[in-house]
SEFI-322552 format. One record per residue: residue number from 0; residue in three letters; x, y negated, z of N, C-alpha, C in turn. Coordinates in steps of 0.05 Angstrom, whole numbers. Layout:
% SEFI-322552
+-----+------+--------+--------+--------+--------+--------+--------+--------+--------+--------+
|  nr | rest |     nu |     nv |     nw |    cau |    cav |    caw |     cu |     cv |     cw |
+-----+------+--------+--------+--------+--------+--------+--------+--------+--------+--------+
| NUM |  ALA |      X |      Y |      Z |      X |      Y |      Z |      X |      Y |      Z |
...
+-----+------+--------+--------+--------+--------+--------+--------+--------+--------+--------+
//
This chain:
% SEFI-322552
+-----+------+--------+--------+--------+--------+--------+--------+--------+--------+--------+
|  nr | rest |     nu |     nv |     nw |    cau |    cav |    caw |     cu |     cv |     cw |
+-----+------+--------+--------+--------+--------+--------+--------+--------+--------+--------+
|   0 |  MET |   -219 |   -414 |    -12 |   -200 |   -418 |    -33 |   -215 |   -429 |    -57 |
|   1 |  THR |   -203 |   -448 |    -70 |   -214 |   -460 |    -94 |   -211 |   -441 |   -118 |
|   2 |  ARG |   -233 |   -436 |   -132 |   -231 |   -419 |   -156 |   -221 |   -436 |   -179 |
|   3 |  LEU |   -205 |   -424 |   -196 |   -195 |   -438 |   -220 |   -214 |   -433 |   -243 |
|   4 |  GLU |   -224 |   -454 |   -255 |   -241 |   -452 |   -278 |   -225 |   -441 |   -301 |
|   5 |  HIS |   -238 |   -425 |   -318 |   -225 |   -412 |   -341 |   -212 |   -433 |   -360 |
|   6 |  ARG |   -225 |   -456 |   -362 |   -215 |   -476 |   -381 |   -191 |   -491 |   -370 |
|   7 |  VAL |   -183 |   -487 |   -345 |   -160 |   -500 |   -334 |   -135 |   -485 |   -344 |
|   8 |  HIS |   -118 |   -500 |   -359 |    -94 |   -487 |   -371 |    -69 |   -494 |   -356 |
|   9 |  GLU |    -70 |   -515 |   -340 |    -47 |   -523 |   -324 |    -55 |   -526 |   -295 |
|  10 |  LEU |    -36 |   -519 |   -277 |    -42 |   -520 |   -248 |    -22 |   -540 |   -235 |
|  11 |  THR |    -32 |   -554 |   -215 |    -15 |   -570 |   -198 |      1 |   -551 |   -180 |
|  12 |  VAL |     21 |   -560 |   -168 |     37 |   -543 |   -149 |     19 |   -534 |   -126 |
|  13 |  GLY |      1 |   -552 |   -117 |    -17 |   -545 |    -96 |    -37 |   -523 |   -104 |
|  14 |  GLN |    -48 |   -525 |   -128 |    -66 |   -504 |   -138 |    -51 |   -477 |   -141 |
|  15 |  LEU |    -27 |   -478 |   -151 |    -11 |   -454 |   -155 |     -5 |   -442 |   -127 |
|  16 |  ALA |      2 |   -458 |   -108 |      8 |   -448 |    -81 |    -17 |   -436 |    -69 |
|  17 |  GLU |    -40 |   -449 |    -71 |    -64 |   -439 |    -58 |    -72 |   -413 |    -71 |
|  18 |  ARG |    -72 |   -412 |    -97 |    -81 |   -388 |   -112 |    -62 |   -364 |   -109 |
|  19 |  SER |    -36 |   -369 |   -108 |    -16 |   -348 |   -106 |    -10 |   -339 |    -78 |
|  20 |  GLY |    -16 |   -356 |    -58 |    -10 |   -350 |    -30 |     20 |   -355 |    -24 |
|  21 |  VAL |     33 |   -370 |    -41 |     61 |   -377 |    -37 |     63 |   -406 |    -30 |
|  22 |  ALA |     80 |   -412 |    -10 |     83 |   -440 |     -1 |     94 |   -457 |    -24 |
|  23 |  VAL |     87 |   -483 |    -23 |     97 |   -502 |    -43 |    127 |   -502 |    -43 |
|  24 |  SER |    139 |   -501 |    -19 |    168 |   -502 |    -18 |    181 |   -477 |    -31 |
|  25 |  ALA |    167 |   -454 |    -30 |    177 |   -430 |    -43 |    175 |   -434 |    -74 |
|  26 |  LEU |    153 |   -446 |    -83 |    150 |   -451 |   -111 |    172 |   -469 |   -122 |
|  27 |  HIS |    178 |   -490 |   -106 |    200 |   -508 |   -114 |    226 |   -492 |   -115 |
|  28 |  PHE |    230 |   -475 |    -96 |    255 |   -458 |    -95 |    256 |   -440 |   -120 |
|  29 |  TYR |    233 |   -426 |   -126 |    232 |   -409 |   -150 |    239 |   -425 |   -175 |
|  30 |  GLU |    228 |   -450 |   -176 |    234 |   -466 |   -200 |    263 |   -474 |   -201 |
|  31 |  ALA |    275 |   -481 |   -178 |    303 |   -488 |   -177 |    321 |   -465 |   -186 |
|  32 |  LYS |    312 |   -441 |   -180 |    328 |   -417 |   -186 |    322 |   -406 |   -214 |
|  33 |  GLY |    304 |   -420 |   -229 |    299 |   -412 |   -256 |    279 |   -389 |   -259 |
|  34 |  LEU |    264 |   -383 |   -238 |    245 |   -361 |   -239 |    218 |   -370 |   -252 |
|  35 |  ILE |    211 |   -395 |   -248 |    187 |   -406 |   -260 |    195 |   -434 |   -271 |
|  36 |  SER |    177 |   -445 |   -288 |    183 |   -472 |   -298 |    157 |   -488 |   -299 |
|  37 |  SER |    161 |   -514 |   -299 |    138 |   -533 |   -301 |    145 |   -555 |   -320 |
|  38 |  ARG |    125 |   -570 |   -327 |    130 |   -595 |   -342 |    123 |   -618 |   -323 |
|  39 |  ARG |    132 |   -641 |   -329 |    127 |   -665 |   -313 |    107 |   -683 |   -327 |
|  40 |  THR |     88 |   -693 |   -312 |     69 |   -713 |   -323 |     83 |   -740 |   -325 |
|  41 |  ALA |     68 |   -759 |   -336 |     78 |   -787 |   -337 |     83 |   -797 |   -309 |
|  42 |  GLY |     68 |   -788 |   -290 |     71 |   -796 |   -262 |     91 |   -779 |   -247 |
|  43 |  ASN |    107 |   -762 |   -261 |    128 |   -745 |   -250 |    117 |   -722 |   -232 |
|  44 |  GLN |     92 |   -714 |   -237 |     81 |   -691 |   -222 |     85 |   -665 |   -238 |
|  45 |  ARG |     89 |   -644 |   -223 |     93 |   -618 |   -235 |     67 |   -607 |   -245 |
|  46 |  ARG |     68 |   -594 |   -269 |     45 |   -580 |   -279 |     55 |   -553 |   -289 |
|  47 |  PHE |     43 |   -531 |   -279 |     51 |   -504 |   -286 |     30 |   -492 |   -305 |
|  48 |  SER |     39 |   -478 |   -325 |     20 |   -464 |   -343 |      7 |   -442 |   -327 |
|  49 |  ARG |    -17 |   -435 |   -335 |    -33 |   -415 |   -320 |    -19 |   -388 |   -317 |
|  50 |  ASP |     -3 |   -380 |   -337 |     11 |   -354 |   -335 |     32 |   -354 |   -313 |
|  51 |  THR |     39 |   -377 |   -302 |     58 |   -378 |   -280 |     47 |   -363 |   -256 |
|  52 |  LEU |     20 |   -363 |   -253 |      8 |   -348 |   -231 |     15 |   -319 |   -232 |
|  53 |  ARG |     15 |   -307 |   -256 |     23 |   -279 |   -258 |     53 |   -275 |   -252 |
|  54 |  ARG |     69 |   -294 |   -261 |     98 |   -292 |   -256 |    103 |   -294 |   -226 |
|  55 |  VAL |     90 |   -312 |   -212 |     93 |   -314 |   -183 |     85 |   -288 |   -169 |
|  56 |  SER |     63 |   -276 |   -178 |     54 |   -251 |   -167 |     75 |   -229 |   -171 |
|  57 |  PHE |     87 |   -229 |   -195 |    108 |   -209 |   -202 |    132 |   -213 |   -183 |
|  58 |  ILE |    139 |   -239 |   -179 |    162 |   -245 |   -162 |    157 |   -235 |   -134 |
|  59 |  LYS |    133 |   -240 |   -123 |    126 |   -231 |    -96 |    127 |   -200 |    -94 |
|  60 |  VAL |    116 |   -186 |   -113 |    117 |   -157 |   -112 |    145 |   -146 |   -114 |
|  61 |  ALA |    161 |   -157 |   -133 |    188 |   -149 |   -136 |    205 |   -154 |   -111 |
|  62 |  GLN |    201 |   -177 |    -98 |    215 |   -183 |    -73 |    207 |   -163 |    -52 |
|  63 |  ARG |    182 |   -157 |    -51 |    172 |   -139 |    -30 |    185 |   -111 |    -31 |
|  64 |  VAL |    191 |   -102 |    -55 |    205 |    -76 |    -57 |    235 |    -79 |    -57 |
|  65 |  GLY |    245 |   -103 |    -52 |    274 |   -107 |    -48 |    290 |   -114 |    -73 |
|  66 |  ILE |    277 |   -122 |    -94 |    293 |   -130 |   -118 |    305 |   -157 |   -113 |
|  67 |  PRO |    330 |   -161 |   -118 |    343 |   -187 |   -114 |    332 |   -208 |   -133 |
|  68 |  LEU |    332 |   -233 |   -125 |    322 |   -254 |   -142 |    337 |   -256 |   -168 |
|  69 |  SER |    363 |   -250 |   -168 |    378 |   -252 |   -193 |    368 |   -232 |   -213 |
|  70 |  GLU |    360 |   -208 |   -205 |    349 |   -188 |   -223 |    321 |   -195 |   -232 |
|  71 |  ILE |    306 |   -207 |   -214 |    279 |   -216 |   -221 |    281 |   -238 |   -242 |
|  72 |  ARG |    300 |   -257 |   -239 |    303 |   -278 |   -259 |    311 |   -266 |   -286 |
|  73 |  GLU |    329 |   -247 |   -286 |    337 |   -234 |   -312 |    313 |   -220 |   -325 |
|  74 |  ALA |    297 |   -207 |   -309 |    273 |   -193 |   -320 |    253 |   -214 |   -331 |
|  75 |  LEU |    248 |   -235 |   -316 |    229 |   -255 |   -326 |    239 |   -269 |   -351 |
|  76 |  ALA |    265 |   -271 |   -354 |    276 |   -284 |   -378 |    270 |   -268 |   -404 |
|  77 |  THR |    264 |   -243 |   -401 |    257 |   -226 |   -424 |    228 |   -229 |   -433 |
|  78 |  LEU |    212 |   -242 |   -416 |    184 |   -245 |   -423 |    179 |   -269 |   -442 |
|  79 |  PRO |    158 |   -267 |   -458 |    152 |   -288 |   -476 |    142 |   -313 |   -462 |
|  80 |  GLU |    152 |   -336 |   -470 |    143 |   -361 |   -458 |    116 |   -371 |   -469 |
|  81 |  GLU |    110 |   -363 |   -494 |     87 |   -374 |   -507 |     61 |   -360 |   -501 |
|  82 |  ARG |     61 |   -338 |   -486 |     37 |   -324 |   -479 |     38 |   -312 |   -452 |
|  83 |  THR |     15 |   -305 |   -441 |     14 |   -291 |   -415 |     25 |   -263 |   -419 |
|  84 |  PRO |     43 |   -255 |   -401 |     53 |   -227 |   -403 |     31 |   -207 |   -401 |
|  85 |  THR |     34 |   -185 |   -416 |     14 |   -164 |   -417 |     22 |   -142 |   -397 |
|  86 |  ALA |      4 |   -123 |   -394 |      9 |    -99 |   -377 |     33 |    -84 |   -388 |
|  87 |  GLU |     36 |    -83 |   -414 |     59 |    -69 |   -426 |     86 |    -83 |   -419 |
|  88 |  ASP |     85 |   -110 |   -418 |    109 |   -125 |   -410 |    117 |   -118 |   -382 |
|  89 |  TRP |     97 |   -118 |   -364 |    103 |   -111 |   -336 |    112 |    -83 |   -333 |
|  90 |  ALA |    100 |    -64 |   -348 |    108 |    -36 |   -346 |    137 |    -33 |   -355 |
|  91 |  ARG |    145 |    -47 |   -376 |    173 |    -45 |   -385 |    192 |    -55 |   -364 |
|  92 |  LEU |    185 |    -78 |   -351 |    203 |    -89 |   -331 |    205 |    -70 |   -306 |
|  93 |  SER |    182 |    -60 |   -298 |    183 |    -43 |   -274 |    197 |    -17 |   -279 |
|  94 |  GLU |    195 |     -6 |   -303 |    209 |     19 |   -310 |    239 |     15 |   -308 |
|  95 |  ALA |    249 |     -8 |   -315 |    278 |    -14 |   -313 |    288 |    -12 |   -284 |
|  96 |  TRP |    271 |    -16 |   -265 |    278 |    -16 |   -237 |    273 |     11 |   -224 |
|  97 |  ARG |    261 |     30 |   -238 |    253 |     55 |   -226 |    276 |     71 |   -213 |
|  98 |  GLY |    298 |     73 |   -227 |    321 |     88 |   -216 |    332 |     76 |   -190 |
|  99 |  ASP |    334 |     49 |   -190 |    344 |     36 |   -166 |    324 |     40 |   -143 |
| 100 |  LEU |    298 |     38 |   -149 |    278 |     42 |   -128 |    279 |     70 |   -117 |
| 101 |  ASP |    282 |     90 |   -135 |    284 |    118 |   -127 |    308 |    122 |   -108 |
| 102 |  ALA |    330 |    109 |   -115 |    354 |    112 |    -98 |    349 |     99 |    -70 |
| 103 |  ARG |    335 |     76 |    -70 |    329 |     63 |    -45 |    310 |     80 |    -28 |
| 104 |  ILE |    291 |     93 |    -41 |    272 |    110 |    -26 |    287 |    134 |    -14 |
| 105 |  ALA |    305 |    146 |    -30 |    321 |    168 |    -19 |    338 |    159 |      5 |
| 106 |  GLN |    350 |    135 |      3 |    366 |    125 |     25 |    348 |    121 |     50 |
| 107 |  LEU |    325 |    110 |     46 |    307 |    106 |     69 |    298 |    132 |     81 |
| 108 |  GLU |    293 |    152 |     64 |    286 |    179 |     75 |    309 |    190 |     92 |
| 109 |  ARG |    334 |    187 |     82 |    357 |    196 |     98 |    359 |    181 |    124 |
| 110 |  LEU |    354 |    155 |    123 |    354 |    139 |    147 |    333 |    149 |    167 |
| 111 |  ARG |    309 |    153 |    157 |    287 |    162 |    175 |    294 |    190 |    187 |
| 112 |  ASP |    305 |    208 |    171 |    310 |    235 |    181 |    334 |    236 |    200 |
| 113 |  ASP |    354 |    218 |    196 |    378 |    219 |    213 |    378 |    200 |    236 |
| 114 |  LEU |    360 |    181 |    237 |    361 |    160 |    256 |    360 |    169 |    285 |
| 115 |  THR |    345 |    190 |    291 |    342 |    199 |    318 |    368 |    211 |    329 |
| 116 |  GLU |    384 |    222 |    311 |    408 |    236 |    321 |    432 |    217 |    321 |
| 117 |  CYS |    434 |    200 |    301 |    458 |    183 |    299 |    453 |    160 |    280 |
| 118 |  ILE |    462 |    137 |    287 |    460 |    115 |    268 |    486 |    110 |    253 |
| 119 |  GLY |    504 |    129 |    254 |    527 |    129 |    236 |    550 |    113 |    247 |
| 120 |  CYS |    554 |    114 |    272 |    577 |    102 |    286 |    583 |     73 |    278 |
| 121 |  GLY |    573 |     55 |    292 |    559 |     49 |    316 |    540 |     70 |    325 |
| 122 |  CYS |    549 |     87 |    344 |    535 |    110 |    353 |    516 |    103 |    376 |
| 123 |  LEU |    495 |    120 |    379 |    476 |    116 |    401 |    487 |    127 |    427 |
| 124 |  SER |    507 |    144 |    425 |    518 |    156 |    449 |    548 |    156 |    448 |
| 125 |  ILE |    560 |    141 |    466 |    589 |    140 |    467 |    601 |    167 |    473 |
| 126 |  ARG |    587 |    182 |    491 |    596 |    209 |    499 |    597 |    227 |    475 |
| 127 |  ASN |    576 |    227 |    459 |    575 |    245 |    436 |    592 |    235 |    412 |
| 128 |  CYS |    597 |    210 |    411 |    612 |    198 |    389 |    640 |    210 |    388 |
| 129 |  ALA |    653 |    214 |    410 |    680 |    225 |    410 |    679 |    254 |    399 |
| 130 |  LEU |    657 |    268 |    401 |    655 |    295 |    390 |    647 |    294 |    361 |
| 131 |  ALA |    629 |    276 |    354 |    618 |    276 |    326 |    636 |    260 |    307 |
| 132 |  ASN |    651 |    241 |    318 |    667 |    224 |    301 |    694 |    220 |    315 |
| 133 |  PRO |    710 |    242 |    319 |    735 |    238 |    333 |    754 |    220 |    318 |
| 134 |  TYR |    768 |    204 |    334 |    787 |    184 |    323 |    774 |    164 |    304 |
| 135 |  ASP |    749 |    161 |    306 |    734 |    141 |    290 |    740 |    144 |    260 |
| 136 |  ARG |    738 |    169 |    250 |    744 |    174 |    222 |    726 |    158 |    203 |
| 137 |  LEU |    701 |    154 |    211 |    683 |    139 |    194 |    692 |    110 |    193 |
| 138 |  GLY |    705 |    100 |    213 |    715 |     72 |    213 |    735 |     67 |    190 |
| 139 |  ASP |    749 |     89 |    181 |    767 |     86 |    159 |    753 |     78 |    133 |
| 140 |  GLU |    727 |     84 |    132 |    712 |     78 |    107 |    702 |     50 |    107 |
| 141 |  GLY |    704 |     36 |    129 |    695 |      8 |    129 |    678 |      2 |    154 |
| 142 |  PRO |    669 |    -23 |    156 |    653 |    -31 |    180 |    624 |    -22 |    177 |
| 143 |  GLY |    611 |    -22 |    200 |    582 |    -16 |    201 |    575 |     13 |    202 |
| 144 |  PRO |    549 |     19 |    201 |    539 |     46 |    203 |    544 |     61 |    177 |
| 145 |  ARG |    567 |     74 |    174 |    576 |     85 |    149 |    557 |    105 |    137 |
| 146 |  ARG |    546 |    123 |    153 |    529 |    143 |    141 |    504 |    131 |    129 |
| 147 |  LEU |    494 |    110 |    141 |    470 |     98 |    131 |    474 |     78 |    108 |
| 148 |  LEU |    499 |     70 |    104 |    505 |     52 |     83 |    510 |     66 |     57 |
| 149 |  VAL |    514 |     92 |     57 |    519 |    108 |     34 |    493 |    110 |     18 |
| 150 |  GLN |    495 |    104 |     -8 |    471 |    104 |    -25 |    463 |    131 |    -35 |
| 151 |  ASN |    482 |    148 |    -42 |    475 |    174 |    -54 |    487 |    197 |    -39 |
| 152 |  GLY |    488 |    196 |    -13 |    498 |    219 |      2 |    529 |    219 |      3 |
| 153 |  PRO |    540 |    241 |     14 |    569 |    243 |     18 |    585 |    242 |     -8 |
| 154 |  ALA |    574 |    251 |    -30 |    589 |    252 |    -55 |    594 |    223 |    -65 |
| 155 |  ALA |    578 |    204 |    -57 |    581 |    177 |    -67 |    605 |    162 |    -53 |
| 156 |  ARG |    614 |    173 |    -31 |    637 |    160 |    -18 |    663 |    165 |    -32 |
| 157 |  PRO |    680 |    145 |    -34 |    705 |    149 |    -48 |    721 |    173 |    -36 |
| 158 |  GLY |    732 |    190 |    -53 |    748 |    212 |    -44 |    732 |    236 |    -34 |
| 159 |  ARG |    706 |    235 |    -38 |    689 |    257 |    -28 |    679 |    273 |    -52 |
| 160 |  THR |    674 |    299 |    -48 |    661 |    315 |    -68 |    635 |    325 |    -57 |
| 161 |  SER |    617 |    333 |    -74 |    591 |    342 |    -65 |    592 |    369 |    -52 |
| 162 |  GLU |    612 |    385 |    -56 |    615 |    411 |    -44 |    640 |    412 |    -27 |
| 163 |  PRO |    639 |    404 |     -2 |    663 |    404 |     15 |    671 |    433 |     21 |
| 164 |  ASP |    698 |    437 |     23 |    706 |    464 |     31 |    705 |    466 |     62 |
| 165 |  ALA |    707 |    490 |     72 |    704 |    494 |    101 |    723 |    477 |    117 |
| 166 |  GLY |    747 |    472 |    107 |    766 |    457 |    123 |    760 |    427 |    125 |
| 167 |  THR |    744 |    417 |    107 |    737 |    388 |    108 |    708 |    383 |    116 |
| 168 |  ARG |    693 |    403 |    122 |    665 |    399 |    128 |    661 |    380 |    151 |
| 169 |  ASP |    678 |    381 |    172 |    674 |    363 |    195 |    680 |    334 |    187 |
| 170 |  LEU |    697 |    330 |    167 |    703 |    303 |    157 |    681 |    293 |    139 |
| 171 |  GLU |    667 |    311 |    126 |    647 |    303 |    107 |    623 |    289 |    120 |
| 172 |  ASP |    614 |    299 |    142 |    591 |    287 |    156 |    595 |    290 |    186 |
| 173 |  PRO |    614 |    276 |    198 |    621 |    280 |    225 |    598 |    274 |    245 |
| 174 |  CYS |    578 |    260 |    237 |    556 |    254 |    255 |    531 |    271 |    250 |
| 175 |  ALA |    534 |    292 |    234 |    512 |    309 |    227 |    500 |    320 |    253 |
| 176 |  PRO |    473 |    321 |    255 |    461 |    331 |    279 |    470 |    359 |    288 |
| 177 |  SER |    478 |    376 |    269 |    486 |    402 |    276 |    512 |    403 |    293 |
| 178 |  CYS |    528 |    381 |    291 |    553 |    381 |    306 |    552 |    363 |    330 |
| 179 |  VAL |    529 |    353 |    337 |    525 |    336 |    360 |    512 |    352 |    382 |
| 180 |  PRO |    527 |    358 |    404 |    515 |    373 |    426 |    493 |    357 |    440 |
| 181 |  ALA |    474 |    371 |    451 |    453 |    358 |    466 |    464 |    345 |    491 |
| 182 |  ASP |    452 |    322 |    499 |    461 |    309 |    524 |    452 |    325 |    548 |
+-----+------+--------+--------+--------+--------+--------+--------+--------+--------+--------+
//
């Protein structure tokens, strides 16, 4: 990899791609979506300021944890254009996403813990499905694996409370492992 000299203040798209590990086509896409910007030379070649390298790194990390490009663009728009973003700038941006990331982590933990018993009807076992989800009650909530699509547990579903009474417990989590008999 070519090292960038400290005195280099602008990068070609190829230099930015090589140093960031991002394909040239992805950099063009980021620019088209307003995530990064360049200036054009007299020969119509792109030139990126050196701080774009940090922005591209931020984009890559944010995408890796599942932040949508629209939110990344909004966050980058709050950064100063005239200077390289500081550690404090990055800390402020990442703190804004903390709650969303915590919710995603909780959802992934539920997925991990429940996956062996049920994927939330689309069920792994047609025989058990009739017992765990009679009359396809979860289907009334919409398509797909309903239990796994819920972000904050049963209370987040419309019409549900966090403390079900005994008469509705089977409706609350019909695919819960406790109500699925062993094959």
